[in-house]
N, CA, C and O atoms as a DFTB+ gen file, in Angstrom:
772 C
 N C O
     1  1      25.359     -33.081     -21.541
     2  2      25.815     -31.966     -20.729
     3  2      24.673     -30.984     -20.516
     4  3      23.908     -30.687     -21.434
     5  1      24.575     -30.496     -19.312
     6  2      23.533     -29.514     -19.058
     7  2      24.083     -28.106     -19.238
     8  3      25.288     -27.873     -19.144
     9  1      23.183     -27.188     -19.496
    10  2      23.568     -25.805     -19.783
    11  2      23.808     -25.053     -18.480
    12  3      22.955     -25.057     -17.593
    13  1      24.968     -24.408     -18.363
    14  2      25.285     -23.603     -17.192
    15  2      26.246     -22.494     -17.594
    16  3      26.925     -22.584     -18.617
    17  1      26.293     -21.466     -16.789
    18  2      27.191     -20.349     -17.075
    19  2      28.625     -20.775     -16.799
    20  3      28.903     -21.480     -15.829
    21  1      29.530     -20.335     -17.668
    22  2      30.951     -20.671     -17.519
    23  2      31.625     -19.506     -16.819
    24  3      31.536     -18.364     -17.268
    25  1      32.307     -19.803     -15.703
    26  2      32.953     -18.716     -14.973
    27  2      34.242     -18.281     -15.665
    28  3      34.705     -18.928     -16.605
    29  1      34.806     -17.191     -15.193
    30  2      35.946     -16.574     -15.876
    31  2      37.208     -17.432     -15.787
    32  3      38.033     -17.398     -16.700
    33  1      37.376     -18.201     -14.706
    34  2      38.565     -19.073     -14.599
    35  2      38.496     -20.198     -15.621
    36  3      39.519     -20.590     -16.183
    37  1      37.293     -20.724     -15.867
    38  2      37.147     -21.769     -16.894
    39  2      37.434     -21.195     -18.274
    40  3      38.027     -21.872     -19.115
    41  1      37.022     -19.958     -18.516
    42  2      37.308     -19.324     -19.807
    43  2      38.807     -19.125     -19.992
    44  3      39.322     -19.321     -21.093
    45  1      39.516     -18.739     -18.934
    46  2      40.982     -18.588     -19.012
    47  2      41.641     -19.928     -19.300
    48  3      42.595     -20.011     -20.074
    49  1      41.121     -20.978     -18.667
    50  2      41.660     -22.325     -18.908
    51  2      41.457     -22.727     -20.360
    52  3      42.347     -23.325     -20.966
    53  1      40.300     -22.409     -20.925
    54  2      40.021     -22.724     -22.338
    55  2      41.041     -22.034     -23.230
    56  3      41.575     -22.651     -24.152
    57  1      41.317     -20.764     -22.967
    58  2      42.263     -20.008     -23.791
    59  2      43.670     -20.586     -23.654
    60  3      44.392     -20.701     -24.644
    61  1      44.063     -20.952     -22.427
    62  2      45.399     -21.529     -22.226
    63  2      45.535     -22.881     -22.919
    64  3      46.569     -23.165     -23.525
    65  1      44.505     -23.715     -22.835
    66  2      44.558     -25.027     -23.495
    67  2      44.568     -24.874     -25.012
    68  3      45.232     -25.639     -25.712
    69  1      43.840     -23.898     -25.512
    70  2      43.829     -23.660     -26.965
    71  2      45.198     -23.151     -27.422
    72  3      45.658     -23.479     -28.516
    73  1      45.844     -22.343     -26.569
    74  2      47.186     -21.835     -26.906
    75  2      48.216     -22.958     -26.901
    76  3      49.238     -22.861     -27.582
    77  1      47.959     -24.023     -26.141
    78  2      48.878     -25.170     -26.110
    79  2      48.557     -26.161     -27.220
    80  3      48.936     -27.329     -27.132
    81  1      47.872     -25.719     -28.251
    82  2      47.553     -26.465     -29.469
    83  2      46.686     -27.689     -29.180
    84  3      46.913     -28.756     -29.749
    85  1      45.701     -27.543     -28.308
    86  2      44.730     -28.611     -28.064
    87  2      43.487     -28.281     -28.880
    88  3      43.124     -27.110     -28.988
    89  1      42.839     -29.264     -29.445
    90  2      41.660     -29.012     -30.281
    91  2      40.457     -28.649     -29.400
    92  3      40.417     -28.942     -28.205
    93  1      39.486     -28.004     -30.040
    94  2      38.282     -27.601     -29.308
    95  2      37.526     -28.817     -28.794
    96  3      36.950     -28.777     -27.707
    97  1      37.525     -29.897     -29.567
    98  2      36.836     -31.122     -29.166
    99  2      37.485     -31.715     -27.916
   100  3      36.785     -32.162     -27.007
   101  1      38.817     -31.722     -27.866
   102  2      39.530     -32.261     -26.701
   103  2      39.306     -31.381     -25.462
   104  3      39.135     -31.887     -24.353
   105  1      39.310     -30.060     -25.668
   106  2      39.057     -29.138     -24.547
   107  2      37.653     -29.365     -23.991
   108  3      37.445     -29.352     -22.777
   109  1      36.695     -29.573     -24.891
   110  2      35.313     -29.806     -24.489
   111  2      35.195     -31.051     -23.624
   112  3      34.519     -31.043     -22.596
   113  1      35.868     -32.138     -24.055
   114  2      35.807     -33.386     -23.285
   115  2      36.528     -33.253     -21.949
   116  3      36.051     -33.749     -20.929
   117  1      37.671     -32.587     -21.956
   118  2      38.481     -32.475     -20.749
   119  2      37.789     -31.622     -19.670
   120  3      37.807     -31.979     -18.492
   121  1      37.179     -30.495     -20.074
   122  2      36.560     -29.581     -19.105
   123  2      35.073     -29.835     -18.887
   124  3      34.447     -29.217     -18.025
   125  1      34.512     -30.755     -19.678
   126  2      33.084     -31.074     -19.603
   127  2      32.234     -29.825     -19.874
   128  3      31.274     -29.540     -19.158
   129  1      32.612     -29.096     -20.916
   130  2      31.903     -27.899     -21.366
   131  2      31.547     -28.121     -22.826
   132  3      32.318     -28.743     -23.558
   133  1      30.407     -27.630     -23.261
   134  2      29.952     -27.870     -24.634
   135  2      30.921     -27.273     -25.657
   136  3      31.607     -26.287     -25.389
   137  1      30.958     -27.898     -26.834
   138  2      31.856     -27.428     -27.898
   139  2      31.450     -26.032     -28.371
   140  3      32.302     -25.213     -28.715
   141  1      30.174     -25.778     -28.385
   142  2      29.689     -24.465     -28.799
   143  2      30.214     -23.374     -27.861
   144  3      30.608     -22.302     -28.319
   145  1      30.221     -23.639     -26.567
   146  2      30.722     -22.673     -25.592
   147  2      32.232     -22.474     -25.768
   148  3      32.730     -21.353     -25.660
   149  1      32.947     -23.551     -26.034
   150  2      34.396     -23.472     -26.277
   151  2      34.647     -22.589     -27.493
   152  3      35.513     -21.714     -27.470
   153  1      33.875     -22.830     -28.561
   154  2      34.034     -22.074     -29.803
   155  2      33.760     -20.588     -29.566
   156  3      34.526     -19.733     -30.011
   157  1      32.667     -20.286     -28.865
   158  2      32.313     -18.883     -28.618
   159  2      33.344     -18.179     -27.742
   160  3      33.662     -17.013     -27.975
   161  1      33.870     -18.878     -26.738
   162  2      34.876     -18.282     -25.856
   163  2      36.140     -17.944     -26.634
   164  3      36.702     -16.861     -26.470
   165  1      36.589     -18.866     -27.479
   166  2      37.798     -18.632     -28.282
   167  2      37.549     -17.513     -29.287
   168  3      38.406     -16.651     -29.484
   169  1      36.389     -17.524     -29.915
   170  2      36.042     -16.508     -30.909
   171  2      35.982     -15.114     -30.271
   172  3      36.515     -14.152     -30.826
   173  1      35.334     -15.008     -29.109
   174  2      35.255     -13.722     -28.407
   175  2      36.631     -13.241     -27.954
   176  3      36.917     -12.045     -27.997
   177  1      37.490     -14.176     -27.518
   178  2      38.842     -13.797     -27.099
   179  2      39.647     -13.261     -28.282
   180  3      40.409     -12.306     -28.132
   181  1      39.481     -13.869     -29.451
   182  2      40.197     -13.403     -30.645
   183  2      39.725     -12.010     -31.067
   184  3      40.517     -11.223     -31.586
   185  1      38.434     -11.695     -30.850
   186  2      37.910     -10.378     -31.236
   187  2      38.249      -9.299     -30.210
   188  3      38.708      -8.214     -30.566
   189  1      38.017      -9.610     -28.931
   190  2      38.107      -8.592     -27.884
   191  2      39.399      -8.641     -27.073
   192  3      39.713      -7.689     -26.360
   193  1      40.150      -9.732     -27.171
   194  2      41.394      -9.950     -26.414
   195  2      41.162      -9.926     -24.902
   196  3      42.024      -9.496     -24.136
   197  1      40.006     -10.386     -24.498
   198  2      39.687     -10.540     -23.074
   199  2      38.642     -11.647     -22.932
   200  3      37.891     -11.932     -23.866
   201  1      38.605     -12.265     -21.753
   202  2      37.612     -13.317     -21.517
   203  2      36.452     -12.810     -20.659
   204  3      35.502     -13.546     -20.392
   205  1      36.536     -11.557     -20.233
   206  2      35.458     -10.982     -19.412
   207  2      34.195     -10.850     -20.249
   208  3      34.261     -10.610     -21.454
   209  1      33.052     -11.006     -19.610
   210  2      31.789     -10.856     -20.327
   211  2      31.556      -9.390     -20.634
   212  3      31.925      -8.512     -19.854
   213  1      30.950      -9.138     -21.760
   214  2      30.679      -7.767     -22.179
   215  2      29.629      -7.157     -21.252
   216  3      28.724      -7.848     -20.784
   217  1      29.759      -5.872     -20.997
   218  2      28.699      -5.247     -20.197
   219  2      27.393      -5.247     -20.973
   220  3      27.365      -4.969     -22.172
   221  1      26.338      -5.556     -20.287
   222  2      25.035      -5.602     -20.938
   223  2      24.696      -6.969     -21.476
   224  3      23.601      -7.179     -21.999
   225  1      25.619      -7.901     -21.354
   226  2      25.326      -9.248     -21.821
   227  2      24.342      -9.893     -20.859
   228  3      24.329      -9.566     -19.672
   229  1      23.548     -10.775     -21.342
   230  2      22.578     -11.459     -20.507
   231  2      21.170     -11.188     -20.961
   232  3      20.934     -10.645     -22.041
   233  1      20.267     -11.565     -20.142
   234  2      18.858     -11.436     -20.463
   235  2      18.429      -9.976     -20.445
   236  3      18.915      -9.188     -19.633
   237  1      17.533      -9.628     -21.327
   238  2      17.004      -8.269     -21.362
   239  2      16.208      -7.987     -20.104
   240  3      15.557      -8.877     -19.555
   241  1      16.262      -6.765     -19.658
   242  2      15.511      -6.380     -18.469
   243  2      14.021      -6.413     -18.774
   244  3      13.575      -5.924     -19.812
   245  1      13.271      -6.988     -17.871
   246  2      11.826      -7.045     -18.066
   247  2      11.139      -5.818     -17.493
   248  3       9.916      -5.698     -17.562
   249  1      11.923      -4.905     -16.928
   250  2      11.330      -3.705     -16.356
   251  2      10.900      -2.756     -17.459
   252  3      11.609      -2.575     -18.450
   253  1       9.767      -2.169     -17.287
   254  2       9.274      -1.169     -18.225
   255  2       9.030       0.118     -17.449
   256  3       9.344       0.209     -16.262
   257  1       8.473       1.103     -18.126
   258  2       8.193       2.373     -17.457
   259  2       7.239       2.209     -16.284
   260  3       7.304       2.967     -15.317
   261  1       6.367       1.237     -16.364
   262  2       5.390       1.095     -15.281
   263  2       6.040       0.657     -13.975
   264  3       5.449       0.839     -12.911
   265  1       7.275       0.069     -14.030
   266  2       7.954      -0.312     -12.808
   267  2       8.521       0.896     -12.065
   268  3       8.836       0.808     -10.878
   269  1       8.647       2.005     -12.754
   270  2       9.252       3.171     -12.142
   271  2       8.235       4.239     -11.784
   272  3       8.601       5.288     -11.254
   273  1       6.994       3.994     -12.060
   274  2       5.985       5.013     -11.822
   275  2       5.131       4.596     -10.640
   276  3       4.534       3.520     -10.642
   277  1       5.077       5.434      -9.656
   278  2       4.252       5.169      -8.487
   279  2       3.168       6.227      -8.482
   280  3       3.462       7.421      -8.521
   281  1       1.939       5.805      -8.436
   282  2       0.882       6.800      -8.432
   283  2      -0.166       6.462      -7.403
   284  3      -0.480       5.301      -7.138
   285  1      -0.680       7.503      -6.849
   286  2      -1.767       7.387      -5.895
   287  2      -2.876       8.267      -6.440
   288  3      -2.881       9.479      -6.222
   289  1      -3.811       7.662      -7.147
   290  2      -4.829       8.443      -7.845
   291  2      -5.757       9.177      -6.895
   292  3      -6.254      10.258      -7.213
   293  1      -5.988       8.592      -5.729
   294  2      -6.922       9.217      -4.797
   295  2      -6.412      10.590      -4.363
   296  3      -7.179      11.551      -4.304
   297  1      -5.120      10.679      -4.060
   298  2      -4.548      11.945      -3.600
   299  2      -3.861      12.721      -4.714
   300  3      -3.224      13.743      -4.463
   301  1      -3.989      12.237      -5.939
   302  2      -3.387      12.875      -7.114
   303  2      -1.885      13.053      -6.967
   304  3      -1.349      14.122      -7.260
   305  1      -1.205      12.005      -6.512
   306  2       0.248      12.053      -6.378
   307  2       0.839      11.178      -7.472
   308  3       0.497      10.000      -7.578
   309  1       1.717      11.742      -8.279
   310  2       2.400      10.997      -9.322
   311  2       3.900      11.185      -9.121
   312  3       4.403      12.305      -9.216
   313  1       4.602      10.118      -8.850
   314  2       6.045      10.183      -8.642
   315  2       6.691       9.240      -9.641
   316  3       6.283       8.086      -9.768
   317  1       7.696       9.729     -10.347
   318  2       8.409       8.893     -11.304
   319  2       9.848       8.797     -10.831
   320  3      10.567       9.797     -10.827
   321  1      10.278       7.608     -10.432
   322  2      11.637       7.420      -9.936
   323  2      12.007       5.950      -9.995
   324  3      11.142       5.081     -10.108
   325  1      13.294       5.684      -9.917
   326  2      13.778       4.316      -9.812
   327  2      13.661       3.887      -8.360
   328  3      13.801       4.705      -7.451
   329  1      13.407       2.618      -8.148
   330  2      13.212       2.131      -6.781
   331  2      14.508       2.171      -5.964
   332  3      14.454       2.318      -4.743
   333  1      15.672       2.042      -6.616
   334  2      16.928       2.027      -5.872
   335  2      17.557       3.419      -5.777
   336  3      18.735       3.537      -5.438
   337  1      16.797       4.463      -6.067
   338  2      17.275       5.834      -5.976
   339  2      17.411       6.205      -4.506
   340  3      16.425       6.209      -3.769
   341  1      18.639       6.518      -4.076
   342  2      18.881       6.778      -2.660
   343  2      18.415       8.161      -2.212
   344  3      18.186       8.379      -1.022
   345  1      18.272       9.092      -3.146
   346  2      17.880      10.450      -2.778
   347  2      16.395      10.695      -2.992
   348  3      15.968      11.848      -3.055
   349  1      15.607       9.649      -3.104
   350  2      14.196       9.826      -3.441
   351  2      13.426      10.578      -2.361
   352  3      12.473      11.294      -2.667
   353  1      13.832      10.423      -1.091
   354  2      13.101      11.103      -0.031
   355  2      13.544      12.559       0.115
   356  3      12.793      13.391       0.624
   357  1      14.768      12.865      -0.333
   358  2      15.232      14.248      -0.263
   359  2      14.483      15.122      -1.256
   360  3      14.320      16.321      -1.030
   361  1      14.028      14.532      -2.352
   362  2      13.377      15.297      -3.407
   363  2      11.886      15.481      -3.186
   364  3      11.242      16.231      -3.921
   365  1      11.332      14.821      -2.202
   366  2       9.883      14.922      -2.009
   367  2       9.536      16.281      -1.420
   368  3      10.274      16.828      -0.601
   369  1       8.418      16.806      -1.845
   370  2       7.974      18.112      -1.383
   371  2       6.637      17.955      -0.673
   372  3       5.791      17.165      -1.092
   373  1       6.453      18.707       0.399
   374  2       5.154      18.617       1.071
   375  2       4.059      19.219       0.199
   376  3       4.295      20.171      -0.544
   377  1       2.869      18.656       0.297
   378  2       1.740      19.162      -0.478
   379  2       1.216      20.440       0.136
   380  3       1.134      20.568       1.358
   381  1       0.864      21.376      -0.708
   382  2       0.331      22.639      -0.226
   383  2      -1.191      22.602      -0.261
   384  3      -1.852      23.117       0.641
   385  1      -1.740      21.997      -1.295
   386  2      -3.192      21.953      -1.437
   387  2      -3.775      20.774      -0.670
   388  3      -3.040      19.923      -0.169
   389  1      -5.052      20.732      -0.585
   390  2      -5.808      19.644       0.046
   391  2      -5.373      19.418       1.491
   392  3      -4.795      18.379       1.809
   393  1      -5.638      20.350       2.336
   394  2      -5.315      20.200       3.744
   395  2      -6.364      19.382       4.458
   396  3      -7.071      18.596       3.827
   397  1      -6.480      19.553       5.772
   398  2      -7.414      18.777       6.590
   399  2      -8.852      18.878       6.154
   400  3      -9.122      19.009       4.960
   401  1      -9.752      18.824       7.050
   402  2     -11.160      18.912       6.705
   403  2     -11.976      19.250       7.933
   404  3     -11.460      19.295       9.050
   405  1     -13.230      19.481       7.716
   406  2     -14.149      19.777       8.806
   407  2     -15.201      18.684       8.819
   408  3     -15.825      18.398       7.797
   409  1     -15.393      18.078       9.973
   410  2     -16.408      17.048      10.113
   411  2     -17.687      17.632      10.683
   412  3     -17.666      18.640      11.389
   413  1     -18.789      16.992      10.369
   414  2     -20.078      17.436      10.910
   415  2     -20.773      16.271      11.597
   416  3     -20.627      15.119      11.186
   417  1     -21.519      16.571      12.629
   418  2     -22.324      15.572      13.347
   419  2     -23.658      16.215      13.681
   420  3     -23.725      17.393      14.030
   421  1     -24.712      15.430      13.571
   422  2     -26.037      15.905      13.950
   423  2     -26.911      14.706      14.277
   424  3     -26.469      13.563      14.160
   425  1     -28.120      14.954      14.676
   426  2     -29.075      13.881      14.934
   427  2     -30.388      14.216      14.256
   428  3     -30.670      15.374      13.945
   429  1     -31.184      13.186      14.032
   430  2     -32.460      13.335      13.344
   431  2     -33.545      12.707      14.211
   432  3     -33.410      11.564      14.646
   433  1     -34.606      13.441      14.460
   434  2     -35.725      12.930      15.252
   435  2     -37.013      13.139      14.464
   436  3     -36.994      13.670      13.353
   437  1     -38.133      12.715      15.051
   438  2     -39.419      12.952      14.392
   439  2     -39.781      14.435      14.409
   440  3     -40.668      14.866      13.671
   441  1     -39.107      15.207      15.237
   442  2     -39.322      16.657      15.285
   443  2     -38.435      17.397      14.292
   444  3     -38.548      18.614      14.145
   445  1     -37.569      16.682      13.620
   446  2     -36.691      17.321      12.636
   447  2     -35.222      17.117      12.965
   448  3     -34.854      16.318      13.826
   449  1     -34.416      17.852      12.265
   450  2     -32.964      17.760      12.400
   451  2     -32.504      18.516      13.634
   452  3     -32.982      19.614      13.918
   453  1     -31.573      17.920      14.364
   454  2     -31.017      18.564      15.550
   455  2     -29.925      19.551      15.178
   456  3     -29.686      19.818      14.000
   457  1     -29.271      20.083      16.185
   458  2     -28.207      21.059      15.927
   459  2     -27.019      20.378      15.244
   460  3     -26.702      19.223      15.525
   461  1     -26.380      21.109      14.353
   462  2     -25.227      20.571      13.621
   463  2     -23.963      20.966      14.368
   464  3     -23.773      22.128      14.729
   465  1     -23.104      19.981      14.594
   466  2     -21.853      20.197      15.320
   467  2     -20.702      20.043      14.332
   468  3     -20.657      19.073      13.576
   469  1     -19.781      20.988      14.335
   470  2     -18.594      20.916      13.486
   471  2     -17.395      20.547      14.356
   472  3     -17.255      21.041      15.475
   473  1     -16.538      19.681      13.838
   474  2     -15.311      19.321      14.554
   475  2     -14.157      19.266      13.554
   476  3     -14.352      18.972      12.375
   477  1     -12.961      19.554      14.045
   478  2     -11.765      19.546      13.195
   479  2     -11.136      18.161      13.175
   480  3     -11.208      17.416      14.152
   481  1     -10.519      17.829      12.049
   482  2      -9.787      16.572      11.937
   483  2     -10.707      15.377      11.865
   484  3     -11.887      15.486      11.532
   485  1     -10.135      14.233      12.188
   486  2     -10.936      13.008      12.138
   487  2     -11.601      12.770      13.492
   488  3     -11.132      13.236      14.530
   489  1     -12.686      12.044      13.449
   490  2     -13.469      11.783      14.658
   491  2     -12.896      10.572      15.376
   492  3     -12.766       9.497      14.789
   493  1     -12.553      10.746      16.646
   494  2     -12.123       9.612      17.461
   495  2     -13.097       9.450      18.627
   496  3     -14.059      10.208      18.753
   497  1     -12.842       8.469      19.464
   498  2     -13.773       8.162      20.561
   499  2     -13.956       9.341      21.509
   500  3     -15.075       9.633      21.931
   501  1     -12.858      10.021      21.845
   502  2     -12.949      11.135      22.796
   503  2     -13.815      12.269      22.248
   504  3     -14.667      12.803      22.959
   505  1     -13.595      12.636      20.979
   506  2     -14.404      13.700      20.371
   507  2     -15.870      13.289      20.300
   508  3     -16.767      14.095      20.549
   509  1     -16.100      12.016      19.955
   510  2     -17.472      11.536      19.821
   511  2     -18.204      11.587      21.166
   512  3     -19.366      11.988      21.232
   513  1     -17.521      11.183      22.225
   514  2     -18.130      11.215      23.561
   515  2     -18.400      12.653      23.989
   516  3     -19.439      12.931      24.589
   517  1     -17.471      13.580      23.688
   518  2     -17.701      14.999      24.011
   519  2     -18.933      15.532      23.284
   520  3     -19.747      16.248      23.867
   521  1     -19.060      15.178      22.015
   522  2     -20.217      15.626      21.230
   523  2     -21.510      15.071      21.825
   524  3     -22.496      15.795      21.968
   525  1     -21.500      13.779      22.171
   526  2     -22.697      13.171      22.767
   527  2     -23.043      13.829      24.098
   528  3     -24.214      14.080      24.381
   529  1     -22.023      14.110      24.919
   530  2     -22.260      14.769      26.211
   531  2     -22.949      16.117      26.040
   532  3     -23.881      16.446      26.774
   533  1     -22.486      16.887      25.072
   534  2     -22.997      18.247      24.906
   535  2     -24.352      18.301      24.211
   536  3     -25.169      19.163      24.535
   537  1     -24.614      17.391      23.252
   538  2     -25.781      17.581      22.386
   539  2     -26.856      16.496      22.484
   540  3     -28.012      16.755      22.149
   541  1     -26.512      15.316      22.925
   542  2     -27.513      14.249      22.968
   543  2     -28.521      14.467      24.098
   544  3     -29.691      14.102      23.982
   545  1     -28.052      15.062      25.183
   546  2     -28.966      15.296      26.318
   547  2     -30.095      16.259      25.935
   548  3     -31.223      16.099      26.399
   549  1     -29.800      17.257      25.092
   550  2     -30.861      18.189      24.661
   551  2     -31.893      17.476      23.799
   552  3     -33.079      17.798      23.857
   553  1     -31.453      16.517      23.005
   554  2     -32.393      15.752      22.176
   555  2     -33.288      14.888      23.055
   556  3     -34.484      14.767      22.789
   557  1     -32.720      14.284      24.100
   558  2     -33.516      13.446      25.001
   559  2     -34.520      14.283      25.800
   560  3     -35.633      13.833      26.074
   561  1     -34.121      15.491      26.168
   562  2     -35.011      16.354      26.949
   563  2     -36.272      16.724      26.167
   564  3     -37.346      16.894      26.745
   565  1     -36.129      16.844      24.854
   566  2     -37.294      17.162      24.020
   567  2     -38.295      16.012      24.012
   568  3     -39.498      16.236      23.887
   569  1     -37.802      14.784      24.144
   570  2     -38.666      13.612      24.029
   571  2     -39.279      13.161      25.341
   572  3     -40.404      12.661      25.344
   573  1     -38.597      13.315      26.425
   574  2     -39.047      12.744      27.693
   575  2     -40.451      13.182      28.105
   576  3     -41.228      12.325      28.525
   577  1     -40.824      14.448      28.014
   578  2     -42.186      14.797      28.426
   579  2     -43.250      14.241      27.485
   580  3     -44.369      13.969      27.921
   581  1     -42.928      14.065      26.203
   582  2     -43.948      13.673      25.230
   583  2     -44.129      12.168      25.115
   584  3     -45.258      11.693      25.003
   585  1     -43.051      11.418      25.139
   586  2     -43.204       9.977      24.903
   587  2     -42.635       9.185      26.070
   588  3     -41.455       9.308      26.400
   589  1     -43.476       8.378      26.686
   590  2     -42.978       7.556      27.783
   591  2     -42.187       6.351      27.272
   592  3     -41.526       5.658      28.046
   593  1     -42.262       6.108      25.956
   594  2     -41.552       4.951      25.411
   595  2     -40.044       5.154      25.472
   596  3     -39.534       6.257      25.670
   597  1     -39.373       4.049      25.295
   598  2     -37.910       4.063      25.320
   599  2     -37.368       4.770      24.073
   600  3     -37.881       4.565      22.972
   601  1     -36.356       5.583      24.240
   602  2     -35.728       6.290      23.121
   603  2     -34.585       5.427      22.593
   604  3     -33.783       4.899      23.363
   605  1     -34.522       5.290      21.261
   606  2     -33.492       4.463      20.633
   607  2     -32.468       5.332      19.918
   608  3     -32.802       6.374      19.353
   609  1     -31.219       4.888      19.952
   610  2     -30.139       5.583      19.257
   611  2     -29.647       4.681      18.127
   612  3     -29.306       3.520      18.351
   613  1     -29.615       5.221      16.928
   614  2     -29.134       4.451      15.780
   615  2     -27.838       5.076      15.282
   616  3     -27.754       6.289      15.088
   617  1     -26.842       4.243      15.080
   618  2     -25.559       4.685      14.532
   619  2     -24.934       3.515      13.789
   620  3     -25.283       2.360      14.033
   621  1     -24.018       3.810      12.891
   622  2     -23.389       2.723      12.136
   623  2     -22.193       2.172      12.913
   624  3     -21.972       2.542      14.066
   625  1     -21.425       1.288      12.276
   626  2     -20.300       0.639      12.947
   627  2     -18.979       1.370      12.723
   628  3     -17.935       0.729      12.597
   629  1     -19.010       2.689      12.672
   630  2     -17.760       3.445      12.569
   631  2     -16.944       3.208      13.838
   632  3     -17.513       2.965      14.902
   633  1     -15.637       3.276      13.733
   634  2     -14.776       2.961      14.877
   635  2     -15.092       3.775      16.129
   636  3     -15.168       3.202      17.216
   637  1     -15.278       5.088      16.015
   638  2     -15.602       5.824      17.249
   639  2     -16.944       5.414      17.844
   640  3     -17.139       5.550      19.052
   641  1     -17.864       4.921      17.037
   642  2     -19.196       4.539      17.533
   643  2     -19.176       3.227      18.303
   644  3     -20.002       3.023      19.192
   645  1     -18.249       2.339      17.976
   646  2     -18.252       1.009      18.596
   647  2     -17.019       0.750      19.456
   648  3     -16.782      -0.387      19.866
   649  1     -16.236       1.782      19.732
   650  2     -15.026       1.581      20.536
   651  2     -15.395       1.213      21.977
   652  3     -16.532       1.409      22.407
   653  1     -14.444       0.694      22.692
   654  2     -14.670       0.284      24.081
   655  2     -15.034       1.493      24.944
   656  3     -15.919       1.416      25.795
   657  1     -14.339       2.611      24.714
   658  2     -14.642       3.838      25.471
   659  2     -16.090       4.275      25.269
   660  3     -16.781       4.637      26.221
   661  1     -16.535       4.235      24.020
   662  2     -17.901       4.669      23.716
   663  2     -18.916       3.713      24.328
   664  3     -19.945       4.146      24.846
   665  1     -18.632       2.420      24.272
   666  2     -19.554       1.447      24.878
   667  2     -19.663       1.654      26.387
   668  3     -20.748       1.545      26.958
   669  1     -18.516       1.958      27.038
   670  2     -18.548       2.250      28.478
   671  2     -19.408       3.482      28.757
   672  3     -20.184       3.511      29.713
   673  1     -19.257       4.487      27.915
   674  2     -20.048       5.717      28.062
   675  2     -21.543       5.403      27.958
   676  3     -22.341       5.895      28.757
   677  1     -21.921       4.582      26.972
   678  2     -23.330       4.214      26.803
   679  2     -23.852       3.457      28.021
   680  3     -24.996       3.656      28.429
   681  1     -23.023       2.592      28.603
   682  2     -23.451       1.852      29.796
   683  2     -23.683       2.801      30.967
   684  3     -24.678       2.687      31.683
   685  1     -22.751       3.744      31.157
   686  2     -22.880       4.702      32.262
   687  2     -24.140       5.557      32.115
   688  3     -24.832       5.814      33.100
   689  1     -24.435       5.991      30.914
   690  2     -25.578       6.868      30.665
   691  2     -26.871       6.091      30.410
   692  3     -27.932       6.684      30.214
   693  1     -26.774       4.763      30.413
   694  2     -27.917       3.869      30.178
   695  2     -28.583       4.141      28.832
   696  3     -29.805       4.258      28.734
   697  1     -27.757       4.237      27.808
   698  2     -28.224       4.421      26.433
   699  2     -28.049       3.092      25.712
   700  3     -26.979       2.485      25.768
   701  1     -29.099       2.640      25.035
   702  2     -29.023       1.380      24.298
   703  2     -29.085       1.641      22.797
   704  3     -30.172       1.802      22.242
   705  1     -27.924       1.686      22.131
   706  2     -27.973       1.880      20.678
   707  2     -28.505       0.635      19.975
   708  3     -28.321      -0.485      20.452
   709  1     -29.164       0.841      18.842
   710  2     -29.671      -0.282      18.051
   711  2     -28.471      -1.022      17.464
   712  3     -27.585      -0.389      16.891
   713  1     -28.425      -2.351      17.595
   714  2     -27.298      -3.081      17.000
   715  2     -27.300      -2.924      15.477
   716  3     -28.351      -2.979      14.839
   717  1     -26.146      -2.734      14.921
   718  2     -25.997      -2.504      13.480
   719  2     -25.254      -3.685      12.879
   720  3     -24.101      -3.912      13.243
   721  1     -25.867      -4.460      11.962
   722  2     -25.182      -5.616      11.373
   723  2     -23.940      -5.181      10.597
   724  3     -23.913      -4.106       9.998
   725  1     -22.925      -6.023      10.617
   726  2     -21.632      -5.663      10.031
   727  2     -21.709      -5.416       8.528
   728  3     -21.204      -4.398       8.055
   729  1     -22.318      -6.305       7.773
   730  2     -22.326      -6.176       6.311
   731  2     -23.722      -5.876       5.780
   732  3     -24.178      -6.504       4.824
   733  1     -24.379      -4.938       6.388
   734  2     -25.739      -4.633       5.957
   735  2     -25.739      -3.477       4.966
   736  3     -24.767      -2.730       4.856
   737  1     -26.838      -3.349       4.255
   738  2     -27.000      -2.204       3.360
   739  2     -27.131      -0.950       4.209
   740  3     -27.670      -0.995       5.315
   741  1     -26.641       0.163       3.693
   742  2     -26.670       1.400       4.466
   743  2     -28.046       2.043       4.345
   744  3     -28.342       2.719       3.359
   745  1     -28.880       1.828       5.353
   746  2     -30.233       2.381       5.361
   747  2     -30.347       3.579       6.293
   748  3     -31.449       4.038       6.593
   749  1     -29.222       4.075       6.743
   750  2     -29.210       5.171       7.689
   751  2     -29.621       6.463       6.989
   752  3     -28.998       6.853       6.002
   753  1     -30.646       7.121       7.479
   754  2     -31.117       8.377       6.889
   755  2     -30.098       9.494       7.039
   756  3     -29.993      10.370       6.181
   757  1     -29.360       9.458       8.118
   758  2     -28.419      10.536       8.400
   759  2     -27.318      10.599       7.341
   760  3     -26.796      11.679       7.064
   761  1     -26.959       9.468       6.750
   762  2     -25.906       9.454       5.729
   763  2     -26.279      10.314       4.531
   764  3     -25.394      10.844       3.859
   765  1     -27.554      10.462       4.251
   766  2     -28.004      11.187       3.060
   767  2     -28.195      12.676       3.308
   768  3     -28.483      13.427       2.376
   769  1     -28.038      13.108       4.545
   770  2     -28.265      14.524       4.869
   771  2     -26.995      15.307       4.626
   772  3     -26.967      16.520       4.837
C-alpha cells in the first residue's frame, strides 16, 4: 500500500465499521488503508470524539522571518510584513528625505574645462539635445580659428547619448562622435571631474 492522506469520509467509515464490531485488520483490508492509519484514526476518535484533523496538523512551515522582510538597501527601505497582508499598501508612507537631484554636464578641451550646466531630474534625449544646442557651439567656435583639423566628440553609451533622436541631431549638425565600445573600460576623463 502506498502512503496517502485519508479523507474525512474514509475516517467516518472507519469509525462506523469499528462500531459494528469489525477488527482493525479487516477494516484495513476492506478499505485498502494501512493498519497504522486505522489504529490512529480510532485512537484519535476515542480521545477527541471527532474525526476532523486537528488545526496545525501537518508539516511545519518552512517560512522564517526572512520570508516576511523586504528590504531595499540602496534606498534604505525596510518593510516587515506578511505577503498576504491586504492592507500593506494602505500603511505605506511617502518618503520625506532623499528627494530628486541635480545633474551636471560640461565638456573638456585642450584649453580647459568648459562651462558647467546644471539640469533638474534625470537626463533624457530632449534635455541632452537642448544642452548641446546651447553649449557645444561655443566650444566649437573656440577651436575653428585655431585648428583646421576635424573636431571629435567623445561620450559614453548612456541612453540619452545614443538615442535615435540624438543620432539624428548629430547627423543634422554634422557632428561625428567617437564610437564607444559597449563593454570597454571607462577611460573617459570627464567621469573623474
